[in-house]
C-alpha atoms as one frame of an Amber mdcrd trajectory, in Angstrom:
protein
 -22.060  34.908 -10.591 -20.118  37.398 -12.429 -18.586  39.863  -9.891 -20.516
  43.456  -9.177 -18.499  46.801  -9.401 -17.011  47.740  -6.235 -20.208  49.431
  -4.726 -21.358  49.423  -0.893 -24.746  49.977  -1.868 -24.695  47.255  -4.684
 -22.917  44.824  -2.240 -25.947  45.198   0.678 -28.680  44.721  -2.120 -26.704
  41.921  -3.129 -26.571  40.360   0.143 -30.288  40.913   1.023 -30.969  38.948
  -2.015 -28.609  36.163  -1.135 -30.322  35.953   2.428 -33.887  36.207   1.097
 -33.053  33.332  -1.453 -31.301  31.229   1.416 -34.292  31.810   3.871 -36.705
  30.925   1.072 -34.962  27.383   0.113 -34.154  26.596   3.508 -37.647  26.953
   4.703 -39.400  25.597   1.580 -38.849  21.966   3.108 -40.570  20.789   6.160
 -38.576  17.507   6.894 -41.069  15.940   9.484 -40.215  14.260  12.518 -37.314
  12.189  14.289 -35.583  11.500  17.564 -33.510  14.764  17.807 -36.046  17.258
  16.286 -38.778  15.655  18.349 -36.639  16.140  21.946 -36.316  19.768  21.507
 -39.887  20.487  20.055 -40.963  18.450  23.000 -39.383  20.968  25.459 -40.806
  23.933  23.366 -44.460  22.564  23.941 -43.363  21.787  27.782 -42.399  25.623
  28.262 -45.272  27.080  26.325 -48.088  24.657  27.048 -47.259  23.472  30.294
 -45.041  25.926  31.913 -42.135  23.252  32.593 -39.016  21.764  31.627 -40.354
  18.349  32.158 -41.460  16.562  28.815 -43.366  13.788  30.669 -46.381  14.453
  28.145 -44.438  14.031  25.279 -41.485  11.835  25.599 -42.791   8.518  24.082
 -42.019  10.239  20.609 -38.572  10.226  20.850 -35.643   8.294  22.671 -33.377
  11.502  22.679 -34.417  12.144  26.428 -32.766  12.326  29.927 -34.447  10.857
  33.011 -34.148  12.326  36.422 -36.282  11.675  39.452 -38.988   9.865  37.940
 -39.427  12.724  35.157 -38.332  13.363  31.544 -36.348  15.782  29.828 -34.966
  16.982  26.668 -31.368  15.493  26.724 -30.157  18.491  24.309 -28.536  21.644
  25.313 -31.438  24.545  25.667 -30.401  27.075  23.387 -32.237  26.499  20.159
 -35.671  25.759  21.958 -35.201  29.136  24.264 -34.877  30.836  20.977 -37.536
  29.136  19.510 -39.786  30.491  22.271 -40.772  33.812  21.210 -41.616  32.575
  17.849 -43.887  30.123  19.370 -45.549  32.696  22.006 -45.887  35.021  18.663
 -47.239  32.344  16.400 -49.880  30.535  18.753 -52.530  33.850  19.036 -51.843
  34.590  15.272 -53.002  30.698  14.526 -56.056  31.507  17.104 -56.946  34.278
  14.751 -56.695  32.102  11.647 -59.231  29.816  13.117 -56.533  27.189  14.194
 -56.391  25.605  17.801 -52.329  25.899  18.153 -52.706  23.038  20.461 -54.330
  20.829  17.821 -52.343  18.623  15.576 -52.951  21.175  12.490 -51.875  23.763
  14.911 -48.702  22.113  16.045 -47.214  20.947  12.898 -48.000  25.027  12.028
 -45.917  26.361  15.058 -43.166  23.549  14.561 -42.686  24.929  11.055 -42.794
  28.191  12.364 -40.063  28.042  15.059 -38.132  25.698  12.684 -38.020  28.796
  10.043 -37.465  31.387  12.664 -34.976  29.658  15.066 -33.037  27.697  12.499
 -33.854  28.871   8.864 -33.197  32.469   9.755 -30.456  32.731  11.395 -28.594
  30.497   8.945 -29.807  33.107   6.348 -28.401  35.997   8.599 -25.068  34.023
   8.402 -25.119  33.637   4.941 -24.982  37.366   4.482 -22.069  37.176   6.952
 -20.253  34.976   4.919 -20.790  36.944   1.599 -19.207  40.117   3.147 -16.619
  37.970   4.793 -15.879  37.033   1.280 -15.832  40.599   0.099 -13.429  41.390
   3.070 -10.829  38.579   1.815 -10.608  39.461  -1.363 -12.975  37.365  -3.429
 -15.053  39.782  -4.912 -18.801  40.083  -5.118 -19.159  37.238  -7.283 -16.617
  34.941  -5.261 -18.635  36.159  -2.116 -21.760  35.278  -3.620 -20.192  31.787
  -4.865 -19.161  30.548  -1.609 -22.322  31.968  -0.019 -24.666  29.781  -2.352
 -22.327  26.705  -1.968 -22.897  26.697   1.719 -26.583  27.596   1.585 -27.612
  25.029  -1.239 -24.715  23.096  -1.881 -23.580  21.496   1.284 -25.458  19.650
   4.141 -25.933  22.835   5.678 -29.272  23.028   3.664 -30.588  20.208   5.150
 -29.767  21.241   8.705 -31.272  24.530   7.867 -34.224  22.887   7.598 -34.644
  20.687  10.533 -35.322  21.736  14.188 -31.741  20.728  14.737 -29.406  22.865
  16.417 -26.010  22.450  14.021 -27.218  25.109  11.511 -27.720  27.550  14.601
 -24.759  26.880  16.240 -22.930  27.314  13.008 -24.426  30.778  12.550 -23.451
  31.810  15.770 -19.919  30.928  15.321 -20.144  33.028  12.088 -21.688  35.964
  13.644 -18.863  35.885  16.483 -16.057  35.443  13.769 -17.673  38.316  11.893
 -17.579  40.632  14.859 -14.145  39.686  15.676 -12.626  41.247  12.642 -14.656
  44.305  13.293 -12.402  44.689  16.274  -9.764  45.198  13.954 -11.263  48.342
  12.684 -12.999  49.656  15.986 -11.456  53.280  16.676 -13.388  54.225  20.098
 -13.955  52.377  23.418 -17.484  51.803  22.845 -17.118  49.873  19.550 -14.507
  47.880  21.176 -16.885  46.900  24.142 -19.732  46.564  21.550 -18.339  44.340
  18.952 -16.695  42.122  22.022 -20.175  41.948  23.410 -21.215  40.371  20.420
 -18.443  37.775  20.054 -19.116  36.790  23.891 -23.058  36.624  22.974 -22.831
  34.740  19.707 -20.066  32.385  20.888 -21.788  32.016  23.839 -25.160  31.104
  22.686 -23.535  28.634  20.427 -22.284  26.745  23.411 -25.625  26.914  24.820
 -26.992  25.403  21.807 -24.635  22.758  21.593 -22.040  21.734  24.560 -19.256
  20.824  21.784 -19.283  24.226  20.657 -17.094  25.440  23.433 -13.702  24.766
  22.150 -14.748  26.718  18.788 -16.162  29.569  21.065 -12.712  29.667  22.900
 -10.675  29.945  19.617 -13.267  33.062  18.384 -12.784  34.545  21.768  -8.882
  34.570  21.393  -9.469  35.831  17.802 -11.242  38.636  19.175  -8.293  39.827
  21.464  -5.844  39.191  18.712  -7.563  42.089  16.623  -7.187  44.366  19.546
  -3.706  43.565  20.762  -1.868  45.634  18.908  -3.563  49.034  20.489  -2.624
  48.540  23.794  -3.533  47.123  27.017  -6.692  49.432  27.618  -8.042  47.995
  24.154  -7.380  44.241  25.385  -9.177  44.927  28.613 -12.092  46.053  26.925
 -12.269  42.991  24.611 -11.860  40.974  27.531 -14.583  42.313  29.458 -17.024
  42.658  26.647 -16.412  39.218  25.896 -16.528  37.904  29.425 -19.808  39.851
  29.892 -21.494  37.855  26.930 -20.103  34.673  27.669 -20.836  35.112  31.171
 -24.803  35.934  30.154 -24.887  32.477  28.154 -23.345  30.726  30.968 -25.799
  31.946  33.725 -28.729  31.076  31.007 -27.180  27.289  30.708 -26.493  26.965
  34.567 -29.714  27.882  35.450 -31.671  25.695  32.892 -29.590  22.386  34.431
 -30.122  23.675  37.678 -33.767  24.009  37.350 -34.029  20.598  35.584 -31.689
  18.744  37.407 -30.644  20.165  40.460 -26.792  20.626  39.225 -24.928  21.567
  36.447 -23.935  18.328  34.631 -24.529  17.931  30.782 -28.203  16.980  30.636
 -26.608  14.126  28.278 -25.333  12.422  31.886 -28.811  11.802  32.710 -29.588
   8.993  30.254 -31.612   5.621  31.403 -28.989   3.312  31.915 -30.450   1.185
  28.828 -30.425   4.116  26.826 -27.532   5.007  24.503 -25.137   2.876  26.707
 -22.044   3.733  25.053 -22.421   7.013  26.079 -21.279   5.258  29.644 -19.046
   2.604  28.296 -16.992   4.672  25.725 -14.912   7.242  27.202 -16.415  10.636
  28.073 -19.844  10.419  27.276 -18.794   8.543  24.158 -15.870  10.694  23.168
 -12.747   8.884  23.053  -9.962   9.738  20.539  -9.798  10.788  16.716 -10.000
   7.492  14.866  -7.895   7.872  11.431 -10.658   5.607   9.810 -13.719   7.746
  11.157 -11.707  11.001   9.988 -11.422   9.390   6.268 -14.907   8.372   6.122
 -16.549  11.886   7.268 -14.412  13.316   4.825 -14.431  11.156   1.744 -16.890
   8.522   2.472 -19.814   8.063   0.592 -22.130   7.166   3.876 -21.313  10.497
   5.579 -18.491  12.061   3.731 -18.785  16.148   3.591 -16.339  16.139   0.124
 -18.600  13.136  -1.216 -21.573  15.231  -0.452 -20.412  18.677  -1.645 -17.167
  18.130  -3.968 -16.649  21.559  -4.460 -15.734  21.952  -1.327 -12.487  20.175
  -2.059 -11.217  23.672  -3.327 -11.745  25.496  -0.011  -8.517  24.534   1.539
  -6.353  26.116  -0.786  -8.534  29.098  -0.248  -7.977  28.933   3.425  -4.221
  28.324   2.902  -4.272  31.563   0.713  -5.315  33.469   3.156  -3.111  32.534
   5.874  -0.279  33.434   3.568  -1.398  37.087   3.020  -0.442  37.658   6.652
  -3.090  40.244   6.873  -5.694  37.730   8.076  -3.500  35.229   9.157  -4.988
  35.151  12.386  -8.739  34.676  10.964  -7.621  31.877   8.481  -6.295  29.936
  11.313  -9.110  30.114  13.413 -11.233  29.218  10.478  -9.190  26.306   9.884
  -8.849  25.558  13.204 -12.589  25.359  14.019 -12.685  22.844  11.213 -10.369
  20.952  12.164 -11.421  20.872  15.643 -15.246  19.853  14.407 -13.700  16.924
  12.342 -11.680  15.638  14.935 -14.419  15.627  17.233 -16.653  13.896  14.783
 -13.887  11.228  14.273 -13.706  10.824  18.210 -17.085   9.932  18.968 -18.114
   6.558  19.062 -21.543   7.043  17.311 -19.914   8.974  14.350 -22.433   8.502
  12.190 -24.954  10.352  14.016 -27.915   8.530  13.390 -30.322   9.344  10.505
 -28.736  12.713   8.538 -27.214  13.700   5.300 -23.303  14.317   6.109 -20.992
  14.715   8.797 -23.620  16.079  11.219 -21.509  16.435  14.141 -19.296  18.591
  12.292 -21.777  20.617  10.483 -21.429  23.657  12.107 -17.844  24.264  10.624
 -19.171  24.139   7.450 -19.358  27.718   6.800 -15.614  28.398   8.011 -14.864
  25.789   5.352 -16.940  27.853   2.453 -15.056  30.643   3.567 -12.161  29.308
   1.543 -14.087  29.068  -1.939 -14.433  33.162  -1.629 -10.597  33.406  -1.929
  -9.935  30.642  -4.129 -12.376  32.045  -6.378 -10.975  35.719  -6.201  -7.475
  34.208  -7.331  -8.888  31.505 -10.093  -8.820  31.865 -13.789 -11.553  31.706
 -15.793 -11.080  28.350 -16.437 -10.752  27.252 -13.061 -13.901  29.184 -12.123
 -15.554  27.307 -14.754 -14.223  24.060 -12.701 -15.765  25.371  -9.714 -19.286
  26.190 -10.944 -19.456  22.491 -12.367 -18.370  21.019  -9.080 -20.769  23.823
  -7.430 -23.411  22.426  -9.569 -22.947  18.941  -8.782 -22.967  19.975  -5.009
 -26.291  21.646  -5.229 -27.750  19.082  -7.368 -26.997  16.089  -4.402 -28.198
  18.483  -1.738 -31.370  19.556  -3.800 -31.998  15.561  -4.161 -31.510  14.930
  -0.610 -33.689  17.966   1.042 -36.387  17.225  -1.648 -36.749  13.242  -0.416
 -35.293  13.170   2.974 -32.462  14.496   4.975 -32.681  11.779   7.529 -30.369
   9.458   5.638 -29.996   5.834   6.840 -27.508   4.986   9.054 -26.902   1.313
   8.297 -26.612   2.048   4.261 -23.262   1.867   3.195 -24.075   4.827   0.373
 -27.431   6.272   1.780 -27.455   8.984  -0.758 -28.177   6.282  -3.775 -31.531
   5.497  -3.039 -32.595   9.338  -3.315 -31.627   9.232  -6.784 -34.274   6.855
  -8.186 -36.545   8.395  -5.354 -36.033  11.734  -6.653 -36.554  11.148 -10.312
 -39.551   9.202  -9.994 -41.148  12.141  -7.701 -40.986  10.541  -4.547 -40.742
  13.797  -2.684 -40.804  14.069   1.204 -40.986  10.925   1.807 -40.319  10.712
   5.969 -43.609  10.155   7.559 -42.245  10.371  11.277 -44.089  13.338  12.694
 -42.854  15.903  15.567 -46.335  14.922  17.509 -46.682  12.483  19.860 -48.030
   8.881  18.704 -51.087   9.621  19.638 -51.593  12.886  18.098 -50.156  11.904
  14.520 -51.961   9.138  14.135 -49.793   8.061  11.063 -49.748  11.619   9.596
 -48.117  15.193   9.817 -44.981  13.741   8.214 -42.511  16.103   5.840 -43.909
  18.340   2.829 -42.825  21.184   1.048 -44.276  24.414  -0.046 -45.220  23.395
  -3.426 -46.950  20.374  -2.230 -49.181  22.926   0.209 -50.350  24.261  -3.093
 -51.447  21.252  -4.528 -48.535  20.393  -6.743 -47.350  16.712  -6.755 -44.108
  14.956  -7.504 -41.184  16.867  -9.165 -43.662  19.873  -9.612 -43.628  20.709
  -6.321 -40.035  22.076  -6.802 -41.585  24.721  -9.421 -41.973  27.352  -7.083
 -38.509  27.097  -5.725 -36.974  27.002  -9.428 -39.380  30.285  -9.532 -37.799
  31.918  -6.733 -34.334  31.039  -8.125 -34.989  32.142 -11.387 -36.338  35.672
 -10.287 -33.299  35.924  -7.932 -31.024  35.540 -10.965 -32.725  37.754 -13.029
 -32.393  40.502 -10.266 -28.898  39.766  -9.744 -28.121  40.459 -13.259 -30.052
  43.194 -13.262 -28.333  44.834 -10.208 -25.025  43.974 -11.762 -26.255  45.782
 -15.299 -27.577  48.703 -13.279 -24.078  49.105 -11.499 -22.113  48.944 -14.343
 -24.052  51.522 -15.970 -23.917  53.768 -12.802 -19.857  53.337 -12.477 -19.521
  54.272 -16.447
């Protein structure tokens, strides 16, 4: 996209437009069921329908479950489900008014779509808006900020994660919110502002950990970044930041501890309550499957055909150059260090895990939350690139978007056994085999072989590749609005 003139109003309009495109693209696809999303949806149903944390009534649709005192529980951290509960409680009466029983199979699928859109797609789209403004802050210009935002949303595995009832996109969004709030502390001019932004950092980073336990080190990095932004303003500002971050993180910690105690009577992570015959490597390999970073796995999650991030999104090869330039600029050296540190941590974590391929997935799922921080570098690269290099970036970006579109259109849950699982999606996509996942988020008895994946084009009667036409129309309209905004802003600046 061409850069917009520097105008705060045009930037806000552009950010809203990008956020809408992201949200509509994320929620256009419903990817169906699987162990991961079923485990979380089972807990949601248990809370909303039976007012319990036990998933005994639903557990047969997943192996991602804990077993304690004769009852089954989700093995996942509860943050995503807790965020989804208000959306579920709001949707149930609306479904009844529409003549749909929310506890019927049709109603449950509608409910699973709504909570996925509300608790995963919406926060990720808001994180895209934050990423746009971060790109502007770091000198990428409106064009570079928009390019980085669109790549993150449509040209990386984040598109797949944001369309599933998984936690990785939400965790990434929470970390981005904390990152942006930390940088706001740099410009805070009042005690109230210090406390408010620090509280946001604590709540956002803390909720990332409530949503996925491995987010804790990244959350700690962001807390330190927040403190560093206020450090030069004296001890009073430092203590306000410590207090704000501490209160926010403390609230999140109490939520997590309360859940673990209510479910398991203690404070051990829910992953430690597997049946002995389930995921035995969690007990036999290091600490719950974590050992140390294996160089071969690290290379595979970066470059490999099976789960490699740079294979899935080749445009990201330019991102480290942008983070390096940001670091050299000194003004945002701390921010660049933390963004790179979070990315490095997640890749090393993924490479340390025995089950590093992460089951059925697109890209390195366990490192998925760091993708927005990698994309920060793209905005900086774009802002410093010549016209020729920008054309190269656009070409790589187009390839990345096509690869992601091909995957989310067919299935985002790529096989773990295949050497290069993305390859079968090529003939499937061109032959019109879209939404191929037949697994359901319902129980076996409820699904009866139905209620798998779909896209919104199919819901209005379109079939095959034609079902993507409404999505392309959304993108086309957004492009027209963008260039109209550019033309209007240019005329106003003359």
